[in-house]
C-alpha positions in Angstrom: -22.6 15.2 -4.4 -24.1 12.3 -2.5 -22.3 9.8 -4.9 -19.1 11.8 -4.6 -19.2 11.6 -0.8 -20.0 7.9 -0.9 -17.0 7.1 -3.1 -14.9 9.5 -1.0 -15.8 7.6 2.2 -14.9 4.3 0.5 -11.6 5.8 -0.5 -11.0 6.9 3.0 -11.6 3.4 4.3 -9.1 2.1 1.6 -6.5 4.7 2.6 -6.9 3.9 6.3 -6.1 0.2 5.5 -3.2 1.1 3.2 -1.4 2.8 6.0 -1.2 -0.4 8.0 1.2 -3.2 7.0 -0.7 -6.5 6.5 -4.0 -4.9 5.6 -4.8 -4.3 1.9 -6.7 -1.4 0.6 -7.8 -3.6 -2.3 -9.4 -5.9 0.2 -11.4 -3.0 1.5 -12.4 -2.1 -2.1 -13.8 -5.7 -2.4 -15.7 -5.3 0.8 -17.3 -2.0 -0.2 -18.1 -3.3 -3.7 -15.9 -1.0 -5.8 -12.9 -3.2 -6.7 -14.0 -4.2 -10.2 -14.9 -0.6 -11.0 -11.5 0.6 -9.7 -9.5 -1.9 -11.8 -11.5 -1.1 -14.9 -11.0 2.6 -14.4 -7.2 2.3 -13.8 -6.6 -0.1 -16.7 -8.6 2.1 -19.0 -6.2 5.0 -18.5 -4.0 5.5 -21.5 -1.8 8.7 -21.5 -1.8 8.7 -25.3 -5.6 9.2 -25.3 -5.2 12.5 -23.6 -3.8 14.3 -26.6 -7.0 16.2 -26.9 -6.0 18.0 -23.7 -3.5 19.9 -25.9 -6.4 21.4 -27.8 -8.7 22.5 -24.9 -8.9 25.9 -26.5 -10.9 24.4 -29.3 -14.5 23.1 -28.9 -13.7 19.8 -30.5 -10.7 19.4 -28.2 -12.8 20.0 -25.1 -15.5 17.6 -26.2 -12.9 14.9 -26.9 -11.3 15.5 -23.5 -14.6 15.3 -21.8 -15.4 12.0 -23.5 -12.1 10.5 -22.5 -12.5 11.6 -18.9 -15.9 9.9 -18.8 -14.5 6.8 -20.4 -11.9 6.3 -17.7 -14.4 7.2 -14.9 -12.4 10.2 -13.9 -14.9 11.5 -11.4 -14.9 8.2 -9.5 -11.1 8.1 -9.5 -10.8 11.7 -8.2 -13.3 11.1 -5.4 -11.6 7.8 -4.5 -8.2 9.3 -4.7 -9.1 12.3 -2.4 -10.5 9.9 0.2 -7.4 7.7 0.1 -5.1 10.7 0.3 -7.1 12.2 3.2 -6.8 8.9 5.2 -3.1 8.6 4.5 -2.4 12.1 5.7 -4.7 11.6 8.7 -3.3 8.3 9.9 0.3 8.5 8.8 1.3 10.6 11.8 -0.5 8.2 14.2 1.3 5.2 12.7 4.6 7.1 12.7 4.2 7.9 16.4 3.2 4.2 17.1 6.3 2.7 15.4 8.7 5.2 17.0 7.2 5.6 20.5 5.6 2.2 21.1 7.6 -0.3 18.9 6.8 -3.5 20.9 3.0 -3.5 20.7 3.0 -1.9 17.2 5.5 -4.3 15.6 3.8 -7.1 17.5 0.5 -6.0 15.9 2.2 -5.9 12.5 3.6 -9.4 13.0 0.1 -10.7 13.7 -1.3 -8.9 10.7 1.4 -10.1 8.3 1.5 -13.7 9.6 -2.3 -14.2 9.5 -2.4 -12.6 6.0 0.2 -15.1 4.8 -1.7 -18.0 6.2 -5.0 -16.9 4.6 -3.4 -16.3 1.2 -1.5 -19.6 1.3 -4.9 -21.2 1.7 -5.9 -19.9 -1.8 -3.2 -22.1 -3.4 -5.1 -25.3 -4.0 -2.1 -27.5 -5.2 1.6 -27.2 -4.4 3.8 -28.2 -7.3 7.6 -28.3 -7.2 7.8 -25.0 -9.1 5.5 -23.3 -6.6 7.6 -24.6 -3.7 10.8 -23.3 -5.3 9.2 -19.9 -6.0 7.9 -19.7 -2.5 11.3 -20.5 -1.0 12.8 -17.9 -3.2 10.3 -15.3 -2.0 11.1 -16.1 1.7 14.9 -15.8 1.0 14.6 -12.6 -1.0 12.4 -10.8 1.6 14.5 -12.0 4.6 17.6 -10.8 2.8 16.2 -7.4 1.8 14.7 -6.7 5.2 18.0 -7.6 6.8 19.8 -5.0 4.7 17.1 -2.3 5.0 17.0 -2.5 8.8 20.6 -1.2 9.0 21.3 0.6 5.7 17.9 1.8 4.4 18.4 4.6 1.8 15.9 7.4 1.5 17.4 8.7 -1.7 15.3 9.7 -4.8 15.6 6.4 -6.6 14.5 4.4 -3.5 11.5 6.7 -2.9 10.3 6.4 -6.5 10.8 2.6 -6.3 8.8 2.5 -3.1 5.9 4.4 -4.7 5.9 2.0 -7.7 5.9 -1.1 -5.6 3.4 0.2 -3.1 0.8 1.0 -5.7 1.2 -2.5 -7.2 0.3 -4.1 -3.8 -2.5 -1.6 -3.3 -4.3 -3.1 -6.3 -4.0 -6.7 -5.1 -6.5 -8.0 -2.5 -4.7 -9.4 0.5 -1.3 -7.8 -0.3 -0.5 -4.5 1.6 1.3 -1.5 0.1 2.5 -0.5 3.5 3.9 -3.9 3.9 6.2 -3.4 1.0 7.3 0.0 2.4 8.2 -2.0 5.5 10.3 -4.4 3.5 12.1 -1.6 1.7 12.9 0.2 5.0 10.7 3.2 4.1 7.7 2.7 6.3 8.8 4.7 9.4 10.3 7.4 7.1 7.3 7.8 4.8 4.7 7.8 7.5 6.5 10.9 9.0 6.6 12.8 5.7 3.0 13.9 5.2 2.7 15.5 8.7 6.2 17.0 8.3 5.0 18.6 5.0 1.9 20.0 6.6 4.0 21.4 9.5 6.4 22.9 7.1 3.5 24.6 5.2 2.1 26.0 8.5 5.7 27.1 9.4 5.8 29.3 6.3 3.2 31.6 7.9 5.3 31.8 11.0 8.3 32.9 9.0 10.3 29.7 8.9 11.1 29.8 5.2 10.3 27.5 2.3 13.3 25.1 2.6 11.4 22.5 4.7 8.4 22.7 2.4 10.6 22.0 -0.7 12.4 19.2 1.1 9.3 17.3 2.2 7.4 18.2 -0.9 10.1 16.7 -3.1 9.8 13.4 -1.2 6.0 13.4 -1.8 6.4 14.3 -5.4 9.0 11.5 -5.9 6.7 9.0 -4.3 3.8 10.2 -6.5 6.0 9.8 -9.5 6.7 6.2 -8.5 3.0 5.6 -8.1 2.3 7.0 -11.5 5.0 4.9 -13.2 4.0 1.9 -11.2 0.4 2.2 -12.4 1.5 1.9 -16.1 4.3 -0.6 -15.7 4.7 -2.8 -12.6 1.0 -2.9 -11.7 0.1 -4.2 -15.2 3.0 -6.7 -15.1 1.9 -8.1 -11.8 -1.7 -8.4 -12.9 -0.7 -10.2 -16.1 1.5 -12.6 -14.0 -1.5 -13.3 -11.8 -3.7 -13.9 -14.8 -1.2 -16.3 -16.4 0.5 -17.9 -13.4 -1.8 -17.0 -10.5 -0.7 -19.7 -8.0 3.0 -19.3 -8.6 2.8 -15.5 -8.4 0.6 -15.6 -5.3 3.0 -18.1 -3.7 5.9 -15.7 -4.3 4.1 -12.6 -3.1 2.9 -14.4 0.1 6.3 -15.8 0.7 7.6 -12.3 0.7 5.4 -11.7 3.7 6.8 -14.7 5.5 10.4 -13.7 4.9 9.7 -10.1 5.9 8.4 -11.2 9.3 12.1 -11.0 10.2 11.7 -7.2 10.4 8.8 -6.8 12.9 10.0 -9.7 15.0 13.5 -8.2 15.2 12.0 -4.8 16.1 10.0 -6.4 18.9 13.0 -8.3 20.3 15.3 -5.3 20.1 12.9 -3.1 22.0 11.9 -5.4 24.8 12.4 -3.9 28.2 10.9 -3.5 31.7 8.4 -0.8 30.7 4.6 -1.6 30.8 4.5 -1.6 27.0 7.8 -3.3 26.5 7.1 -6.8 27.7 6.8 -9.9 25.7 3.2 -10.5 26.6 2.3 -7.1 25.2 3.8 -8.1 21.9 2.0 -11.5 21.9 -1.3 -9.9 22.8 -0.9 -7.3 20.0 0.0 -10.0 17.5 -3.2 -11.9 18.5 -5.3 -8.8 17.9 -3.6 -8.2 14.5 -4.2 -11.8 13.5 -7.8 -11.7 14.6 -8.4 -8.5 12.6 -7.1 -10.3 9.4 -9.2 -13.4 10.1 -12.3 -11.2 10.6 -11.7 -9.4 7.3 -11.1 -12.8 5.6 -14.4 -14.0 7.0 -16.2 -10.9 5.7 -14.8 -11.3 2.2 -15.3 -15.1 2.0 -18.2 -14.8 -0.4 -16.5 -12.2 -2.6 -14.8 -13.4 -5.8 -11.5 -12.0 -7.1 -10.7 -12.9 -10.7 -7.5 -11.4 -11.9 -7.9 -9.5 -15.2 -5.4 -9.8 -18.0 -6.0 -6.2 -19.0 
């Protein structure tokens, strides 16, 4: 139980980071010393190996299933997943309120987080070749274009929610790259941070006689996002990690440039919401950005001695 709670708390720390654009849950995993174990466990998962689960009524089937669960470190993944999920539910409503009620300091803070993260990650690229410059420029253009579209015409349809889940889980496995950041690019951040609390409110409302319709509606969104996460783990996440293993500098340049291009969104949100209120002034946004940048630099300093070697698994 002590080990379970320890891993759960580390998962909670990861989940707390994953809710904030510009902070990577994988970076927290590095800090608390579980990143390598997490990647080994995830890349060991093979759905085909769970065929024994179809024979759990037989002693040999149960033994084979138990062996497979131990091989993929299932207890660790469950404890970590529960911690991550708890943090996401706990802090999503807080972040949803922040972006909707206090956009100037919140998006100013996001700007600092994202900008400083980009600077730190660019520093990991030792040599800039012509190809890396071209890839980097493409990343900036793509992110700026996508965020320009999603700011005005963001869809919350099933396909987009599944895509958001798949892309977010890829980022969550990469130190320095934030899953919430990609939700921001896709125009899903404000929407998705409101869904967990809406689902819980809908569940509570059932006992007050409000019916199941709100539960089904919000639960479907969570299920679709979960489907995207599941698919992403076995497709996009492996593809990104292979790209990092084979072309680390170019891939990193592209990913970081997405951050730079996507700065268009939080900066625009700040400019749009400036006013005469005490939390709507330019200095508030600047101060929040400085705090955000400082937080990233502090994390970078903490992880300076930790090594990240991309696996080709």
